[in-house]
C-alpha positions in Angstrom: 95.1 60.6 99.4 91.3 60.6 99.2 89.2 63.5 100.4 88.6 63.5 104.2 89.1 65.6 107.3 92.0 68.0 107.9 93.5 70.0 110.8 95.8 72.9 110.3 98.4 74.0 112.9 100.5 77.1 112.3 103.6 78.3 114.0 105.3 81.7 113.5 104.6 84.9 111.6 101.7 86.5 109.8 103.2 85.3 106.5 103.0 81.7 107.7 99.3 82.2 108.8 98.6 83.5 105.3 100.3 80.5 103.7 98.2 78.2 105.8 95.0 79.9 104.6 96.2 79.3 101.0 96.5 75.6 101.7 93.2 75.6 103.6 91.4 77.0 100.6 93.2 74.6 98.2 91.9 71.6 100.2 88.5 73.2 100.9 87.8 73.5 97.2 88.2 69.8 96.9 85.7 69.0 99.6 88.0 68.5 102.6 86.3 69.4 105.9 88.3 71.0 108.7 88.3 69.5 112.2 89.8 70.9 115.4 91.1 67.7 116.9 90.8 64.3 115.2 91.5 64.4 111.5 92.7 62.2 108.7 95.4 64.7 107.8 97.2 67.2 110.0 99.1 70.0 108.2 101.8 71.6 110.4 103.1 74.9 109.0 106.4 75.4 110.9 108.7 78.2 111.9 112.5 78.1 112.3 113.3 81.7 113.4 114.3 80.4 116.9 115.4 77.1 118.4 112.3 77.1 120.5 110.0 77.4 117.5 111.4 74.2 116.0 111.2 72.4 119.3 107.6 73.2 119.7 106.7 72.0 116.2 108.5 68.7 116.7 106.8 68.2 120.1 103.4 68.8 118.6 104.0 66.4 115.7 105.0 63.6 118.2 101.9 64.3 120.3 99.6 64.2 117.3 101.0 60.8 116.2 100.9 59.4 119.7 97.3 60.4 120.3 96.1 59.6 116.8 98.3 56.9 115.3 96.2 56.6 112.1 96.5 60.3 111.3 98.8 61.3 108.4 101.1 64.3 109.0 102.3 66.8 106.4 105.0 69.2 107.6 105.6 72.4 105.7 107.1 75.8 106.3 110.5 77.1 107.2 111.5 74.2 109.5 110.7 71.8 106.7 113.1 73.8 104.5 115.9 74.0 107.1 115.9 70.5 108.5 113.8 68.1 106.3 115.9 65.1 107.1 115.1 65.4 110.8 111.4 65.8 110.2 111.2 62.8 107.8 112.6 60.6 110.6 109.7 61.5 112.9 107.1 58.7 113.2 103.9 59.4 111.4 105.3 62.1 109.1 104.2 61.2 105.5 105.2 64.4 103.7 107.9 67.1 104.3 107.3 70.0 101.9 109.7 72.9 102.0 108.7 76.5 101.1 109.2 75.9 97.4 107.1 72.7 97.4 104.1 73.8 99.4 103.5 77.5 98.7 101.8 76.8 95.3 98.5 75.1 96.2 98.3 73.1 93.0 101.8 71.6 93.7 100.7 71.0 97.3 97.7 69.0 96.1 99.9 67.0 93.7 102.4 66.2 96.5 99.5 64.8 98.5 98.6 62.5 95.6 95.6 64.4 94.5 94.5 64.9 90.9 94.3 68.5 89.8 91.4 69.6 87.5 92.2 72.0 84.7 89.5 74.3 86.1 91.7 74.9 89.1 94.3 76.6 87.1 92.0 79.6 86.6 91.5 80.2 90.4 92.6 83.8 91.4 95.9 84.0 93.1 95.7 84.6 96.9 92.9 83.9 99.2 89.2 84.7 99.4 88.7 85.0 103.2 90.7 84.7 106.4 88.8 82.0 108.4 87.6 83.1 111.9 89.1 86.6 111.8 87.8 90.1 111.6 91.2 91.2 110.3 92.8 89.5 107.3 96.4 89.2 106.4 97.6 89.9 102.8 101.0 88.6 101.9 102.5 91.1 99.4 105.9 89.5 98.9 108.1 86.7 100.1 111.8 86.3 100.7 114.5 88.6 101.9 117.7 90.1 100.3 119.3 91.1 103.5 121.7 89.0 105.5 121.4 89.9 109.2 123.9 87.8 111.2 121.3 86.2 113.5 118.6 85.4 110.9 118.2 82.1 109.0 115.1 83.3 107.1 116.8 84.4 103.9 118.1 80.8 103.6 114.8 79.2 103.9 112.6 81.8 102.2 114.9 82.8 99.3 115.3 86.1 97.6 112.7 88.9 97.5 109.7 88.2 95.3 106.9 90.8 95.0 103.3 90.1 94.0 101.8 92.5 91.3 99.7 95.4 92.6 96.7 94.6 90.5 96.6 91.0 91.8 96.8 92.3 95.4 94.1 95.0 94.8 91.7 92.3 93.5 92.5 90.3 96.7 91.7 93.2 98.9 88.4 93.6 97.2 87.5 90.0 97.8 88.6 90.1 101.4 86.6 93.3 102.3 83.5 91.9 100.4 83.9 88.8 102.5 83.5 90.9 105.7 87.1 91.8 106.7 87.4 95.4 107.8 91.1 95.5 108.3 93.7 94.2 105.9 97.2 93.7 107.3 99.9 93.9 104.6 102.5 91.3 105.5 105.5 89.4 104.1 109.1 88.5 105.0 110.5 91.9 104.1 107.7 94.2 102.9 109.9 97.2 102.6 111.4 95.6 99.5 108.1 95.2 97.8 108.4 96.3 94.1 112.2 96.7 94.1 112.5 94.2 91.2 110.9 96.8 88.9 112.0 100.0 90.7 108.8 100.3 92.8 108.4 100.8 96.5 105.7 100.1 99.1 104.1 103.6 98.7 103.2 102.6 95.1 101.3 99.6 96.3 99.7 101.4 99.2 98.3 104.1 96.9 96.8 101.4 94.7 95.2 99.5 97.6 94.0 102.6 99.3 92.0 103.5 96.1 90.1 100.2 96.1 86.4 100.8 96.5 84.5 97.7 97.6 80.7 97.9 97.8 78.0 95.8 99.4 75.1 94.2 97.5 73.1 97.5 97.6 76.0 99.4 96.1 76.9 101.2 99.4 80.7 101.7 100.1 82.3 99.2 102.5 84.7 100.9 104.8 88.0 99.2 105.5 91.5 99.9 106.8 95.0 99.0 105.7 97.8 98.3 108.2 101.4 97.8 107.4 103.0 95.0 109.4 106.8 94.9 110.1 108.7 97.4 108.0 112.2 98.7 108.5 112.5 102.3 109.6 115.0 103.2 106.8 112.6 101.9 104.2 109.7 104.2 105.1 109.9 106.8 102.3 108.6 110.4 102.4 105.9 109.3 99.9 104.7 106.6 102.2 104.5 108.9 105.2 102.7 111.6 103.0 100.2 109.0 101.9 99.5 107.9 105.5 99.0 111.5 106.5 96.6 112.1 103.6 94.5 109.0 104.1 94.1 108.5 107.9 90.7 106.9 107.4 92.2 104.2 105.2 95.8 103.6 106.6 96.5 102.9 110.2 98.9 105.3 112.0 101.0 102.4 113.3 104.4 101.3 112.2 106.2 98.2 113.5 109.9 99.0 112.9 112.4 96.4 114.1 115.1 97.9 116.3 117.0 94.8 117.4 119.5 96.9 119.4 120.0 100.5 120.5 123.8 100.2 120.3 125.7 101.0 117.1 128.4 98.4 117.8 125.9 95.6 118.2 124.0 96.8 115.1 127.2 96.5 113.1 127.9 93.0 114.5 124.3 92.0 113.6 125.0 93.2 110.0 122.1 95.7 110.3 122.5 98.4 107.7 121.5 101.4 109.8 122.8 103.2 112.9 120.8 104.7 115.7 121.0 108.3 114.4 119.2 107.1 111.2 116.5 105.2 113.2 115.9 108.3 115.4 115.7 110.5 112.3 113.1 108.3 110.7 111.0 108.4 113.9 111.2 112.2 114.1 110.2 112.6 110.4 107.2 110.3 110.8 106.1 112.1 114.0 106.3 115.4 112.3 103.8 114.3 109.7 101.3 112.1 111.7 99.2 112.7 114.8 100.6 110.6 117.6 101.6 107.6 115.5 102.2 104.3 117.2 105.7 102.8 117.0 106.3 99.2 117.9 109.5 97.3 117.7 111.4 94.0 118.1 114.5 94.1 120.3 116.9 91.2 120.6 118.6 90.7 123.9 121.8 88.8 124.5 123.5 89.0 121.1 127.1 87.9 121.3 129.3 90.7 122.6 126.5 92.6 124.2 127.7 94.0 127.5 126.1 96.2 130.1 127.3 99.3 128.3 125.7 98.3 125.0 122.5 97.1 126.7 122.2 100.5 128.6 122.1 102.2 125.2 119.2 100.0 124.2 117.3 101.0 127.3 118.1 104.6 126.5 116.8 104.2 122.9 113.5 102.7 124.0 113.0 105.6 126.4 113.9 108.2 123.9 111.8 106.8 121.0 108.7 106.2 123.1 107.4 103.0 121.7 103.9 101.9 122.3 105.0 98.3 122.5 108.3 96.4 122.4 108.6 92.7 121.7 111.7 91.5 123.6 113.2 88.2 122.7 116.5 86.4 123.5 119.2 85.7 121.0 118.8 82.2 119.6 121.8 80.9 117.7 120.8 79.3 114.4 123.0 77.0 112.3 124.2 78.4 108.9 124.0 82.0 110.2 127.0 84.3 110.8 126.2 84.6 114.5 126.3 80.8 115.0 130.0 80.9 115.8 130.2 84.4 117.3 131.3 85.0 120.8 131.5 85.6 123.6 128.0 84.3 124.5 126.0 86.2 127.1 125.3 84.0 130.1 121.6 82.8 130.2 121.0 84.4 133.6 122.1 87.8 132.3 119.9 87.4 129.3 116.9 86.7 131.5 117.7 89.7 133.8 118.1 92.0 130.8 114.8 90.8 129.3 113.1 91.6 132.6 114.6 95.1 132.9 113.9 96.0 129.3 110.3 94.7 129.7 109.8 97.0 132.7 111.2 100.0 130.8 109.1 99.2 127.8 105.9 99.0 129.9 106.6 102.3 131.6 107.2 104.0 128.2 104.0 102.5 126.7 101.9 103.7 129.6 103.3 107.3 129.1 102.5 107.1 125.4 98.9 105.8 126.1 98.3 108.6 128.6 99.1 111.1 125.9 96.4 109.7 123.5 93.6 111.6 125.3 91.7 113.6 122.7 93.1 111.8 119.6 90.7 110.5 117.0 90.9 106.9 115.7 89.1 104.1 114.0 88.3 101.0 116.0 87.8 97.5 114.5 85.0 96.3 116.7 85.6 93.0 118.6 83.3 92.4 121.5 82.9 95.2 124.0 85.6 97.2 122.3 88.2 96.7 119.6 91.5 97.4 118.1 92.4 101.0 117.2 94.5 102.2 114.2 97.3 102.8 116.7 97.2 99.1 117.6 95.6 99.7 121.1 92.7 98.0 122.8 89.9 100.4 123.2 86.7 100.0 125.2 83.6 101.6 123.6 81.7 104.0 125.9 78.1 102.6 126.3 76.7 106.0 126.5 77.5 106.5 122.9 77.3 102.9 121.8 74.4 101.3 123.7 74.3 98.5 121.1 77.5 96.9 119.9 78.2 98.3 116.4 79.9 96.4 113.6 82.8 97.0 111.4 84.9 100.2 111.8 83.8 102.8 114.4 85.1 106.3 114.6 86.0 107.4 118.1 87.7 110.1 120.1 89.9 108.6 122.8 89.9 109.3 126.5 92.8 108.0 128.6 91.8 106.9 132.1 94.1 106.0 135.0 93.3 102.5 136.4 95.1 100.3 138.9 96.3 98.1 136.0 97.4 101.1 133.9 95.9 103.4 131.3 92.6 102.4 129.9 91.5 103.9 126.6 87.8 104.7 126.2 86.3 105.4 122.8 83.6 108.1 122.5 81.6 108.6 119.3 83.3 110.9 116.7 82.7 111.2 113.0 85.7 113.2 111.9 87.5 110.1 110.4 84.4 108.5 108.8 83.3 105.0 109.7 80.3 104.4 112.0 79.9 106.9 114.8 
């Protein structure tokens, strides 16, 4: 296919968004120009974690072809891996590239019929920027060695594969020098980074925290690292100690999937921990860090979940004190252990439980935000405020910041009661470094 215009559409997780950027740069190096609407080629990077994710991707593909019949469509990602035959039958779809076909940009180009120059073989692994974002994602590994009963991802992403620390450090350097002040470490199961050679995420975090990017004048460029989703049982004492020692470099926020607060349901899900272990991990982290933010995913309506089991989930959310909970309904996926499990929870009960859990989670989050008064933090500036290390929206006080600063800003938080809930205001504070 000759060089032309391209549009990218991405569904799903941070790892998928990173993968899209890899493909974007692969085509951009060849002179392709990106368009928001009409394009010669549309690359759809798909997700298959839920039934709804696949439905949305197929709907978008049909709409693109209907509105722009001359456009060629390339479908990649997890849905392309799990149901390639279905996608190939959609009108207008020229290429269906599963995860093994499309993740290597040179192979992606060859699949599209492009010639590959020998010079391209020397291009550094990873990406050079994250288009249109202050924060950049950095995929540190792919694949998952676990087998949760509800999850199809290990089947479509394969086994754990970790990227070398030196390669990732070089990528952090490029991204910060390109203007990104927060680097989010993501993947499919980042708690298993390095296990192929006996390593662990703390090893990588120590290397990345030591990176020292500088601007053209030689001045240090401040930046922050953030861990994305990581299992509570895979947060080692070394990792917590490093977070406590480098608060200016590592965000005090951990997204630890919970899935259920009931041990019976956790066992049925084939999760490898029980609630006493999850609680113990939270207590250990809280003892080392100043008011860390815990966020979590909770799955509602897993087969066999009754009112008693759900009540334990509500209790766990209250006890742990999450700053945010992502509640999602069970979505049966073919080729998973849960596909044929029963009894199914009636849809109306699932909706009602999602609503109740959402209300409890919102109350708990407001209490947690109220307790942040007096805490110090670093804010990635975005408009009139920004995103704190604890993954909270903060409005900068104009008495201290009459002009909008750039980059990372050190603040001391004030928690103010508003009709809509707790608002966090950032006042200037230099104790963590960054601009004040």
